[in-house]
C-alpha positions as CSV (number, residue, x, y, z in Angstrom):
1,M,-8.7,-36.1,-20.0
2,G,-11.8,-38.7,-18.9
3,G,-13.3,-37.0,-16.2
4,L,-12.7,-34.8,-13.1
5,F,-12.7,-35.7,-9.5
6,S,-15.6,-34.6,-7.8
7,G,-17.4,-35.7,-4.4
8,S,-15.7,-36.7,-1.2
9,G,-15.6,-40.2,1.2
10,L,-13.9,-41.2,4.1
11,S,-12.3,-44.7,4.1
12,E,-10.4,-46.8,7.1
13,V,-6.8,-47.4,7.0
14,D,-4.9,-49.9,7.8
15,E,-1.3,-50.5,9.9
16,A,-0.7,-51.1,6.6
17,G,-1.4,-48.1,4.9
18,R,-4.3,-49.9,2.8
19,T,-7.3,-48.0,1.9
20,R,-10.2,-47.9,-0.1
21,L,-10.8,-45.5,-3.2
22,P,-14.8,-44.2,-3.0
23,D,-16.3,-44.4,-6.1
24,F,-16.1,-40.8,-7.3
25,I,-12.2,-41.6,-7.6
26,Q,-13.0,-45.0,-9.0
27,R,-15.5,-44.2,-11.8
28,V,-12.5,-40.7,-12.7
29,L,-9.8,-43.4,-13.1
30,I,-11.5,-45.9,-15.0
31,G,-12.9,-43.0,-17.3
32,R,-9.4,-41.7,-17.9
33,G,-8.8,-45.2,-19.0
34,D,-7.9,-47.5,-15.3
35,S,-3.6,-48.3,-15.6
36,G,-3.8,-50.1,-12.6
37,R,-1.8,-47.5,-10.7
38,I,-2.0,-43.9,-9.0
39,V,0.4,-41.2,-8.1
40,I,0.7,-39.8,-4.3
41,A,2.4,-36.8,-3.7
42,V,2.3,-34.0,-0.9
43,H,0.3,-31.3,-1.4
44,E,2.3,-27.8,-2.2
45,D,0.7,-25.7,0.4
46,D,-1.9,-27.8,2.5
47,E,-1.6,-30.6,5.4
48,C,-2.5,-33.7,3.2
49,L,-1.6,-35.4,0.0
50,V,-2.5,-35.2,-3.8
51,G,-3.8,-38.1,-6.1
52,F,-4.1,-38.3,-9.8
53,D,-3.7,-41.2,-11.8
54,P,-0.1,-41.3,-13.6
55,G,-1.5,-40.0,-17.6
56,Y,-1.9,-36.9,-15.2
57,T,1.5,-36.0,-14.2
58,P,3.0,-34.5,-17.7
59,I,0.0,-32.0,-17.1
60,L,1.2,-31.2,-13.7
61,H,5.1,-30.3,-15.2
62,T,3.4,-28.4,-17.7
63,E,1.8,-25.9,-15.0
64,L,4.9,-26.1,-12.7
65,E,7.1,-25.0,-15.7
66,R,4.5,-22.5,-16.3
67,R,5.0,-21.2,-12.7
68,R,8.4,-21.3,-13.0
69,L,8.6,-19.2,-15.7
70,A,6.3,-16.7,-13.9
71,G,8.5,-16.7,-11.8
72,E,11.2,-16.0,-13.0
73,I,9.7,-13.0,-14.4
74,A,8.2,-11.8,-11.3
75,G,11.7,-11.9,-9.9
76,E,11.3,-15.2,-8.1
77,A,13.3,-17.3,-5.8
78,R,14.9,-20.5,-8.4
79,E,14.4,-21.9,-5.0
80,A,10.8,-21.9,-5.1
81,H,10.9,-23.8,-8.3
82,H,13.0,-27.2,-6.7
83,A,11.4,-26.9,-3.9
84,R,8.1,-26.9,-5.5
85,A,9.6,-30.0,-7.7
86,R,11.1,-31.7,-4.9
87,R,7.6,-31.7,-3.0
88,L,5.8,-32.7,-6.0
89,F,7.9,-34.9,-7.4
90,G,10.9,-36.0,-5.1
91,L,7.7,-36.7,-2.6
92,A,5.7,-38.6,-4.4
93,A,5.1,-42.8,-5.2
94,D,2.8,-44.9,-7.4
95,S,0.4,-47.1,-5.4
96,P,-1.1,-50.6,-7.1
97,V,-4.7,-50.1,-7.0
98,E,-5.1,-53.8,-5.5
99,A,-8.4,-55.8,-5.7
100,G,-11.5,-54.3,-4.4
101,D,-10.3,-51.3,-5.5
102,T,-8.2,-50.9,-2.5
103,I,-4.4,-48.8,-2.2
104,V,-1.7,-48.5,0.2
105,L,-1.1,-45.6,0.9
106,P,3.2,-44.9,0.6
107,E,4.5,-45.1,3.9
108,L,6.8,-41.4,3.3
109,P,3.9,-39.3,1.9
110,R,1.5,-40.2,4.7
111,R,3.5,-39.8,6.9
112,R,3.7,-36.1,5.9
113,G,0.2,-36.1,5.2
114,R,-0.1,-37.1,9.2
115,I,-2.9,-40.1,7.6
116,S,-3.5,-42.6,10.4
117,N,-6.4,-44.6,10.6
118,L,-9.2,-42.1,8.4
119,A,-8.1,-40.5,5.0
120,L,-10.7,-38.2,3.9
121,F,-11.0,-37.5,0.3
122,V,-11.6,-34.7,-1.8
123,G,-12.3,-34.0,-5.0
124,T,-10.4,-31.6,-6.6
125,G,-10.7,-32.0,-10.9
126,G,-7.9,-33.0,-12.2
127,T,-6.4,-34.3,-9.3
128,F,-7.7,-35.1,-5.5
129,E,-7.0,-34.9,-1.8
130,I,-6.3,-36.9,0.8
131,W,-6.6,-35.5,4.3
132,D,-6.8,-36.8,7.5
133,P,-10.3,-36.2,8.6
134,G,-9.3,-34.6,12.5
135,T,-6.9,-32.1,10.7
136,A,-9.1,-31.0,7.6
137,R,-11.9,-29.9,10.0
138,D,-9.2,-28.5,12.9
139,V,-7.4,-26.3,9.5
140,G,-9.1,-26.5,6.5
141,D,-12.2,-23.3,5.5
142,G,-14.5,-23.3,5.9
143,D,-16.1,-25.8,3.5
144,L,-12.9,-28.4,3.9
145,R,-14.1,-27.7,7.7
146,A,-17.3,-29.0,6.1
147,I,-16.6,-31.8,4.3
148,A,-14.8,-33.6,7.3
149,E,-17.7,-33.0,9.7
150,Y,-20.3,-34.5,7.6
151,R,-18.4,-37.7,6.9
152,L,-17.0,-37.9,10.3
153,E,-20.8,-38.2,11.4
154,E,-21.9,-40.4,8.5
155,A,-19.6,-42.3,9.6
156,T,-20.4,-42.1,13.1
157,S,-24.4,-42.9,12.2
158,E,-23.5,-46.0,10.0
159,R,-21.4,-47.4,12.8
160,R,-24.2,-47.1,15.6
161,A,-26.6,-48.3,13.0
162,E,-24.3,-51.6,12.7
163,E,-24.4,-52.1,16.5
């Protein structure tokens, strides 16, 4: 697979949705045979986005099918599977990796993730999450809140040092 997404970082987002990928993401993309693009989707449960390289899509599809079969055995309504599939694949969009390792967060997923002027990237192994840092701080579990608070404090300190 070429490495796992491990780490976190905060990046500014401009009005067009353009943001720089943190180093921990760039390293993994290169290790996975960087296709020059990533996929941005809406997270299944949390109020964030999920990102991955296109080569990871078959792994996600296999997991989706595994969950469908397990759901059928457990008596889960078929609609649950279709909702998961739409959320993962229907709300997904490719984004080319541009010069300077920047991407444009596609409008529909960005709107669903409530990403405005900052994006908090959090590694989750095979994929990474993209959060509005305020949302991560307010609704995340303790670890996610700690990551958001740390990255926001770090950004504030860096801005003060530049002034």
